[in-house]
C-alpha positions as CSV (number, residue, x, y, z in Angstrom):
1,X,127.3,315.0,139.0
2,X,126.6,312.6,136.5
3,X,127.5,315.3,134.0
4,X,130.6,315.5,134.9
5,X,131.2,311.4,134.9
6,X,129.3,311.1,131.4
7,X,131.9,314.2,129.9
8,X,134.6,312.2,131.1
9,X,133.3,308.7,129.5
10,X,132.1,311.0,126.0
11,X,135.7,312.0,126.0
12,X,137.3,308.6,127.0
13,X,135.0,306.6,123.4
14,X,136.1,309.7,121.9
15,X,140.2,309.2,121.9
16,X,139.5,305.2,121.7
17,X,136.2,304.8,119.0
18,X,136.5,308.4,116.7
19,X,138.7,308.6,113.7
20,X,140.8,311.3,113.4
21,X,139.4,312.8,110.6
22,X,137.1,315.0,112.5
23,X,137.1,318.1,110.2
24,X,135.0,316.4,108.0
25,X,132.0,315.9,111.0
26,X,133.0,319.6,111.7
27,X,129.1,321.1,110.6
28,X,127.3,318.3,111.9
29,X,129.0,318.4,115.3
30,X,128.2,322.2,115.2
31,X,124.7,321.3,114.2
32,X,124.1,318.8,117.2
33,X,125.8,321.4,119.2
34,X,123.8,324.4,118.4
35,X,120.3,322.2,118.4
36,X,120.9,321.8,122.0
37,X,121.9,325.0,122.9
38,X,118.6,326.5,121.0
39,X,116.4,324.3,123.0
40,X,118.3,325.5,126.4
41,X,117.7,329.5,125.0
42,X,114.1,329.2,123.8
43,X,112.8,326.9,126.2
44,X,114.5,328.3,129.2
45,X,111.4,329.1,130.7
46,X,109.1,326.2,129.7
47,X,111.6,323.5,129.7
48,X,110.0,319.9,128.6
49,X,113.3,318.4,130.1
50,X,115.6,319.9,132.2
51,X,119.2,318.8,133.4
52,X,119.4,319.4,137.1
53,X,122.4,320.5,139.1
54,X,122.5,317.0,140.7
55,X,125.4,317.8,143.0
56,X,126.9,320.4,141.1
57,X,126.6,324.3,141.9
58,X,124.1,325.2,139.0
59,X,122.2,323.8,136.2
60,X,123.7,325.8,133.8
61,X,126.9,323.3,134.4
62,X,125.5,319.9,133.5
63,X,123.9,322.1,130.1
64,X,126.8,323.8,129.3
65,X,129.1,320.0,129.4
66,X,126.0,318.2,127.2
67,X,126.4,321.6,124.7
68,X,129.9,321.3,124.5
69,X,131.1,318.0,125.3
70,X,127.7,315.0,125.1
71,X,126.8,316.6,121.8
72,X,130.0,317.1,119.7
73,X,131.8,314.1,120.8
74,X,128.9,311.8,120.5
75,X,127.9,313.0,116.8
76,X,131.7,312.6,116.2
77,X,131.8,309.1,117.2
78,X,128.3,308.6,115.2
79,X,129.6,309.7,112.6
80,X,133.2,308.1,112.3
81,X,131.7,304.8,112.8
82,X,128.5,304.9,110.8
83,X,128.5,302.1,108.3
84,X,128.4,304.6,105.2
85,X,127.4,302.0,102.4
86,X,126.1,299.1,104.0
87,X,122.9,297.6,103.7
88,X,119.7,300.1,105.0
89,X,119.4,297.4,107.5
90,X,122.4,297.4,109.5
91,X,122.3,301.5,109.6
92,X,119.0,300.6,110.9
93,X,120.7,298.7,113.7
94,X,123.5,300.9,114.0
95,X,121.2,303.9,114.7
96,X,119.5,301.4,117.0
97,X,122.2,301.2,119.1
98,X,123.1,304.9,119.7
99,X,119.3,305.3,120.4
100,X,119.0,302.7,123.3
101,X,122.1,303.6,124.4
102,X,121.3,307.3,125.0
103,X,118.2,306.3,126.3
104,X,119.4,303.9,128.6
105,X,122.0,307.0,129.7
106,X,118.5,309.4,130.2
107,X,116.9,306.2,132.4
108,X,119.9,306.4,134.4
109,X,119.8,309.8,134.4
110,X,115.9,310.7,135.5
111,X,116.7,307.6,138.5
112,X,119.0,309.6,140.1
113,X,117.6,313.2,139.5
114,X,120.3,314.4,137.0
115,X,116.9,314.5,134.7
116,X,113.7,316.4,135.2
117,X,110.3,315.9,132.9
118,X,108.0,318.4,132.9
119,X,104.3,319.4,130.6
120,X,103.9,316.1,129.5
121,X,107.6,315.1,128.3
122,X,108.4,311.4,129.0
123,X,110.7,309.0,128.5
124,X,108.3,307.7,125.1
125,X,108.7,311.2,123.7
126,X,112.6,311.3,124.5
127,X,112.3,308.0,122.6
128,X,111.1,309.7,119.6
129,X,113.0,312.6,119.4
130,X,116.5,310.3,119.9
131,X,115.1,308.6,116.7
132,X,114.6,311.6,114.9
133,X,117.4,313.6,116.1
134,X,119.8,310.4,114.8
135,X,118.4,310.1,111.7
136,X,118.8,313.8,111.3
137,X,122.5,313.9,112.4
138,X,123.0,311.4,109.3
139,X,121.2,313.1,106.7
140,X,122.8,316.4,107.8
141,X,126.1,314.9,107.0
142,X,125.5,314.2,103.4
143,X,122.5,316.7,103.1
144,X,122.7,319.6,105.4
145,X,119.7,321.8,104.1
146,X,117.6,318.3,104.2
147,X,118.8,318.1,107.7
148,X,117.6,321.8,108.9
149,X,114.3,321.7,107.2
150,X,113.7,318.4,108.6
151,X,114.9,320.0,112.2
152,X,112.3,322.8,111.7
153,X,109.3,321.0,110.7
154,X,109.9,318.3,113.7
155,X,110.5,321.2,116.0
156,X,107.5,323.0,115.2
157,X,105.5,319.6,115.8
158,X,106.8,319.5,119.2
159,X,106.2,323.1,119.6
160,X,102.9,322.4,118.5
161,X,102.1,319.0,121.1
162,X,103.9,320.8,124.0
163,X,102.4,324.0,123.3
164,X,105.3,325.9,123.7
165,X,104.3,329.3,122.6
166,X,105.7,332.4,122.5
167,X,104.6,333.8,125.4
168,X,106.0,330.7,127.5
169,X,109.5,331.5,125.3
170,X,112.1,333.3,127.1
């Protein structure tokens, strides 16, 4: 049920906070959703973190809400308010704000059973992941190939650390 609440909050936030120039962010919006969808497909049988139904009829519902609403709208808001051209410290604080916000939402989700961790994944690893995710989203906006390269390297790092071998994938 929390996935529906988060989705509604992202929709409201997007209407209130995001600029209307969404087309310029569209490639990065797709990139964020595709990354989430690929994790769900590849790690279907060996999930490190898992969205739970949490009052909904099936776990696919919160997954789809995150892929189709949460990631696209949060990416749109993130980029439309990003302090481009400001000092690096301002940009770091901005990214830090989003990292903290995502980790608070995840912590709340863990506490109510909407997300579960498996195979030694924990909030620390989610923190690392979210930091890299927001850095890569920012990079993708201006240098998509570099972001793809970093994503592949980070994905292989996680595959190695968490032993996500081919026979464990779907």
